[in-house]
C-alpha positions as a LaTeX table, in Angstrom:
\begin{tabular}{lrrr}
\hline
Residue & $x$ (\AA) & $y$ (\AA) & $z$ (\AA) \\
\hline
Met1 & 119.42 & 106.44 & 114.90 \\
Asp2 & 118.65 & 106.27 & 111.31 \\
Lys3 & 115.87 & 103.79 & 110.14 \\
Lys4 & 117.30 & 100.97 & 108.64 \\
Ile5 & 116.02 & 99.73 & 105.21 \\
Leu6 & 116.75 & 96.71 & 103.59 \\
Val7 & 116.57 & 96.68 & 99.61 \\
Val8 & 116.59 & 92.98 & 98.04 \\
Asp9 & 116.57 & 93.27 & 94.18 \\
Asp10 & 118.61 & 91.78 & 91.45 \\
Glu11 & 118.66 & 94.89 & 89.25 \\
Gln12 & 121.84 & 96.65 & 90.09 \\
Ser13 & 120.46 & 100.08 & 88.33 \\
Ile14 & 117.49 & 99.78 & 90.97 \\
Val15 & 119.59 & 98.81 & 94.04 \\
Thr16 & 121.72 & 101.68 & 93.25 \\
Leu17 & 118.61 & 104.62 & 92.50 \\
Leu18 & 116.91 & 103.25 & 95.93 \\
Gln19 & 119.81 & 103.58 & 97.80 \\
Tyr20 & 121.09 & 106.74 & 96.69 \\
Asn21 & 117.32 & 108.07 & 97.46 \\
Leu22 & 116.73 & 106.71 & 100.76 \\
Gln23 & 120.25 & 107.86 & 102.05 \\
Gln24 & 119.64 & 111.11 & 100.52 \\
Ala25 & 116.31 & 110.86 & 102.83 \\
Gly26 & 118.41 & 109.70 & 105.93 \\
Tyr27 & 118.28 & 106.35 & 105.99 \\
Glu28 & 120.67 & 103.30 & 106.52 \\
Val29 & 120.36 & 101.18 & 103.68 \\
Ile30 & 121.84 & 97.38 & 103.45 \\
Thr31 & 121.29 & 95.62 & 100.17 \\
Ala32 & 121.01 & 92.12 & 98.65 \\
Met33 & 120.87 & 90.67 & 95.12 \\
Asp34 & 119.09 & 87.61 & 95.66 \\
Gly35 & 116.31 & 86.19 & 97.82 \\
Gln36 & 118.41 & 83.67 & 100.04 \\
Glu37 & 120.51 & 86.32 & 100.96 \\
Gly38 & 117.64 & 89.04 & 101.30 \\
Lys39 & 115.96 & 86.56 & 103.90 \\
Asp40 & 119.29 & 85.90 & 105.81 \\
Leu41 & 119.72 & 89.66 & 106.45 \\
Ala42 & 116.12 & 90.38 & 107.34 \\
Val43 & 116.74 & 88.02 & 110.24 \\
Leu44 & 120.29 & 88.65 & 110.78 \\
Glu45 & 119.90 & 93.04 & 110.47 \\
Lys46 & 116.47 & 93.39 & 111.90 \\
Pro47 & 115.84 & 96.25 & 109.24 \\
Asp48 & 113.13 & 98.46 & 110.23 \\
Leu49 & 111.46 & 97.98 & 106.82 \\
Ile50 & 112.17 & 95.51 & 103.57 \\
Val51 & 111.88 & 96.75 & 100.18 \\
Leu52 & 111.49 & 93.37 & 98.41 \\
Asp53 & 111.38 & 92.66 & 94.53 \\
Leu54 & 109.02 & 89.96 & 93.36 \\
Met55 & 111.15 & 88.08 & 90.77 \\
Leu56 & 114.60 & 87.08 & 92.68 \\
Pro57 & 117.15 & 84.19 & 92.07 \\
Lys58 & 117.39 & 81.68 & 94.31 \\
Leu59 & 114.12 & 82.48 & 96.40 \\
Asp60 & 111.70 & 84.82 & 94.91 \\
Gly61 & 109.81 & 87.50 & 96.41 \\
Ile62 & 107.06 & 85.69 & 97.71 \\
Glu63 & 108.85 & 82.79 & 98.86 \\
Val64 & 111.06 & 85.11 & 101.26 \\
Cys65 & 107.80 & 87.02 & 102.46 \\
Lys66 & 106.20 & 83.80 & 103.33 \\
Gln67 & 109.12 & 82.47 & 105.08 \\
Leu68 & 109.93 & 85.33 & 107.09 \\
Arg69 & 106.09 & 85.59 & 108.25 \\
Gln70 & 106.62 & 81.84 & 109.08 \\
Gln71 & 109.22 & 82.68 & 111.14 \\
Lys72 & 107.64 & 85.37 & 112.94 \\
Val73 & 109.38 & 88.29 & 111.13 \\
Ser74 & 107.01 & 91.14 & 111.48 \\
Thr75 & 109.03 & 93.77 & 109.85 \\
Pro76 & 107.17 & 95.47 & 107.38 \\
Ile77 & 107.56 & 94.87 & 103.57 \\
Leu78 & 106.98 & 97.07 & 100.35 \\
Met79 & 106.89 & 94.67 & 97.51 \\
Leu80 & 108.04 & 95.40 & 94.03 \\
Thr81 & 107.18 & 94.15 & 90.79 \\
Ala82 & 107.68 & 94.38 & 87.23 \\
Lys83 & 104.44 & 93.10 & 86.17 \\
Asp84 & 101.32 & 94.84 & 86.79 \\
Asp85 & 99.31 & 91.71 & 87.90 \\
Glu86 & 96.62 & 91.58 & 90.07 \\
Phe87 & 97.44 & 87.95 & 91.11 \\
Asp88 & 100.61 & 88.85 & 92.14 \\
Lys89 & 99.61 & 91.71 & 94.08 \\
Val90 & 96.81 & 89.54 & 95.64 \\
Leu91 & 99.36 & 86.68 & 96.47 \\
Gly92 & 101.97 & 89.04 & 98.07 \\
Leu93 & 99.47 & 90.67 & 100.40 \\
Glu94 & 98.07 & 87.20 & 101.15 \\
Leu95 & 101.76 & 86.27 & 102.36 \\
Gly96 & 102.22 & 89.11 & 104.47 \\
Ala97 & 103.52 & 92.09 & 102.26 \\
Asp98 & 102.24 & 95.30 & 103.88 \\
Asp99 & 102.17 & 97.35 & 100.60 \\
Tyr100 & 102.71 & 96.83 & 96.55 \\
Met101 & 104.35 & 99.05 & 94.13 \\
Thr102 & 104.53 & 98.41 & 90.10 \\
Lys103 & 107.97 & 99.36 & 88.44 \\
Pro104 & 108.38 & 101.72 & 86.79 \\
Phe105 & 108.01 & 104.01 & 90.10 \\
Ser106 & 109.52 & 107.22 & 90.73 \\
Pro107 & 112.47 & 106.91 & 93.62 \\
Arg108 & 110.32 & 109.93 & 95.36 \\
Glu109 & 106.99 & 107.95 & 95.37 \\
Val110 & 108.74 & 105.09 & 96.72 \\
Val111 & 110.72 & 107.21 & 99.81 \\
Ala112 & 107.13 & 108.92 & 100.38 \\
Arg113 & 105.45 & 105.13 & 100.69 \\
Ile114 & 108.10 & 104.10 & 103.03 \\
Lys115 & 107.71 & 106.95 & 105.12 \\
Ala116 & 103.81 & 106.52 & 105.30 \\
Ile117 & 104.43 & 102.89 & 106.32 \\
Leu118 & 107.27 & 104.00 & 108.70 \\
Arg119 & 105.24 & 106.66 & 110.66 \\
Arg120 & 102.73 & 104.16 & 111.79 \\
Thr121 & 105.47 & 102.01 & 113.66 \\
Gln122 & 107.93 & 104.78 & 114.48 \\
Phe123 & 107.13 & 105.19 & 118.22 \\
Met124 & 108.18 & 101.62 & 119.21 \\
Pro125 & 106.00 & 100.68 & 122.07 \\
Glu126 & 107.13 & 100.44 & 125.66 \\
Pro127 & 105.19 & 97.27 & 127.50 \\
Pro128 & 101.81 & 98.16 & 128.87 \\
Glu129 & 102.03 & 100.08 & 131.87 \\
Glu130 & 100.86 & 97.98 & 135.38 \\
Asn131 & 97.62 & 99.79 & 135.25 \\
Pro132 & 96.35 & 99.39 & 131.94 \\
Glu133 & 93.29 & 101.26 & 132.51 \\
Asp134 & 95.38 & 104.42 & 132.69 \\
Thr135 & 96.19 & 103.78 & 128.91 \\
Asp136 & 93.61 & 104.55 & 126.37 \\
Ser137 & 92.31 & 101.14 & 124.74 \\
Phe138 & 89.56 & 99.24 & 123.32 \\
Gln139 & 88.30 & 96.36 & 124.85 \\
Ile140 & 85.87 & 94.16 & 122.83 \\
Gly141 & 84.93 & 90.73 & 124.11 \\
Gly142 & 88.45 & 88.84 & 124.74 \\
Leu143 & 90.30 & 91.46 & 122.37 \\
Lys144 & 92.28 & 94.46 & 123.60 \\
Ile145 & 93.84 & 96.97 & 121.44 \\
Phe146 & 96.57 & 99.78 & 123.02 \\
Pro147 & 97.16 & 102.28 & 120.13 \\
Asp148 & 99.83 & 104.50 & 121.98 \\
His149 & 101.76 & 101.16 & 122.24 \\
Tyr150 & 100.61 & 99.76 & 118.58 \\
Glu151 & 99.63 & 96.03 & 120.57 \\
Ala152 & 96.66 & 94.21 & 120.60 \\
Tyr153 & 96.36 & 91.24 & 122.67 \\
Phe154 & 93.54 & 88.33 & 122.93 \\
Glu155 & 92.87 & 86.46 & 125.61 \\
Glu156 & 95.59 & 87.98 & 127.27 \\
Glu157 & 98.01 & 86.64 & 124.63 \\
Leu158 & 100.13 & 89.50 & 122.24 \\
Leu159 & 98.77 & 89.26 & 118.79 \\
Glu160 & 101.52 & 88.99 & 116.06 \\
Leu161 & 100.51 & 91.63 & 113.65 \\
Thr162 & 101.84 & 93.28 & 110.49 \\
Pro163 & 101.38 & 96.95 & 110.63 \\
Lys164 & 98.42 & 96.86 & 108.24 \\
Glu165 & 96.66 & 94.11 & 110.08 \\
Phe166 & 97.07 & 96.35 & 113.34 \\
Glu167 & 95.74 & 99.82 & 111.19 \\
Leu168 & 92.58 & 97.55 & 110.33 \\
Leu169 & 91.81 & 96.06 & 113.41 \\
Leu170 & 92.26 & 99.68 & 115.41 \\
Tyr171 & 90.05 & 101.19 & 112.47 \\
Leu172 & 87.28 & 98.34 & 113.00 \\
Ala173 & 87.38 & 98.62 & 116.65 \\
Lys174 & 87.29 & 102.95 & 116.33 \\
Asn175 & 83.86 & 101.95 & 114.51 \\
Lys176 & 82.59 & 98.94 & 116.80 \\
Gly177 & 79.23 & 98.01 & 115.58 \\
Arg178 & 79.37 & 100.17 & 112.66 \\
Val179 & 79.14 & 98.58 & 108.75 \\
Leu180 & 82.12 & 99.66 & 106.76 \\
Thr181 & 82.32 & 99.06 & 103.32 \\
Arg182 & 85.46 & 98.08 & 101.70 \\
Asp183 & 86.23 & 101.06 & 99.81 \\
Gln184 & 85.88 & 102.81 & 103.38 \\
Leu185 & 88.18 & 100.50 & 104.88 \\
Leu186 & 90.95 & 101.12 & 101.70 \\
Ser187 & 90.37 & 104.96 & 102.09 \\
Ala188 & 90.74 & 105.11 & 105.84 \\
Val189 & 93.83 & 102.30 & 106.35 \\
Trp190 & 95.44 & 102.46 & 102.91 \\
Asn191 & 95.81 & 106.15 & 102.54 \\
Tyr192 & 96.42 & 106.26 & 98.79 \\
Asp193 & 94.56 & 104.79 & 96.09 \\
Phe194 & 94.55 & 101.32 & 95.14 \\
Ala195 & 92.16 & 101.83 & 92.05 \\
Gly196 & 89.20 & 99.73 & 94.03 \\
Asp197 & 91.51 & 96.64 & 94.70 \\
Thr198 & 89.30 & 95.39 & 97.44 \\
Arg199 & 90.62 & 92.18 & 97.37 \\
Ile200 & 93.62 & 93.68 & 99.74 \\
Val201 & 90.74 & 94.48 & 102.55 \\
Asp202 & 88.97 & 90.83 & 102.21 \\
Val203 & 92.87 & 89.56 & 102.66 \\
His204 & 93.76 & 91.34 & 105.59 \\
Ile205 & 90.31 & 90.51 & 106.90 \\
Ser206 & 90.85 & 87.18 & 106.55 \\
His207 & 94.37 & 87.25 & 108.36 \\
Leu208 & 92.63 & 88.99 & 111.24 \\
Arg209 & 90.03 & 86.47 & 111.69 \\
Glu210 & 92.67 & 83.66 & 111.68 \\
Lys211 & 94.11 & 85.31 & 114.79 \\
Ile212 & 91.02 & 86.14 & 116.76 \\
Glu213 & 88.26 & 83.94 & 115.79 \\
Lys214 & 88.18 & 80.31 & 117.35 \\
Asn215 & 86.28 & 79.18 & 114.24 \\
Thr216 & 86.83 & 81.42 & 111.16 \\
Lys217 & 83.71 & 79.87 & 109.29 \\
Lys218 & 81.77 & 81.24 & 111.78 \\
Pro219 & 83.22 & 84.56 & 113.09 \\
Val220 & 81.81 & 86.33 & 116.42 \\
Tyr221 & 84.00 & 89.63 & 116.18 \\
Ile222 & 84.30 & 90.36 & 112.58 \\
Lys223 & 81.11 & 90.11 & 110.64 \\
Thr224 & 80.80 & 90.32 & 106.97 \\
Ile225 & 77.72 & 92.06 & 105.52 \\
Arg226 & 76.90 & 90.62 & 102.56 \\
Gly227 & 76.72 & 93.15 & 99.66 \\
Leu228 & 78.25 & 95.84 & 101.92 \\
Gly229 & 81.32 & 95.30 & 103.80 \\
Tyr230 & 82.37 & 94.43 & 107.29 \\
Lys231 & 82.21 & 95.01 & 111.12 \\
Leu232 & 83.67 & 94.47 & 114.47 \\
Glu233 & 81.45 & 93.58 & 117.23 \\
Glu234 & 81.03 & 92.08 & 120.64 \\
Pro235 & 80.73 & 88.52 & 120.29 \\
Lys236 & 77.69 & 87.30 & 121.92 \\
Gly237 & 77.07 & 84.55 & 124.34 \\
Glu238 & 80.07 & 81.96 & 123.01 \\
\hline
\end{tabular}
């Protein structure tokens, strides 16, 4: 079955351009011209990915992203904006977007970025087998990660993670106890150039802490190493 992409943009020329190129790449495409319609279609149609413009009538892209994440819709979101604005970029990612592109862009680049995001989620997981020990996994304190299933549990509860959050958590787990710089994390998890926008890493670390730390002010899993970066470690005698 073809992957379904929802394109939400109020510029007809961009919608037409993206629709044509995505269909040529083998995707099913549905479209919306304002934020409210886009949000409704995201819930109703359950697309595999959403291409979401920032500046939209009725609801802007930031609000659409925020409301979808509040409704526990974890569909990957690629945000588009005409503004090359650091504040917009970080705010969008803080509210749950997985990636960000600035207009003007080449359709080929958008398709490549979409493929990269979907590649991480294309093998939708079966639930963990009855004997999870048979599955390659990482256990760190109350945290358990199943890479093959694209799932993570904290104290036996399934975590609601965006694709980028999962990739970051998995990379930290694979390097348990190692201090990783923000640039290392950018290179490993975001496999394209963000030109040193390390705030993106901080935003996603903050999201992960909200989901696995009992006290985000005093984290016991994801530690900040001042002047260097972050490391994930076993909690010590909580």
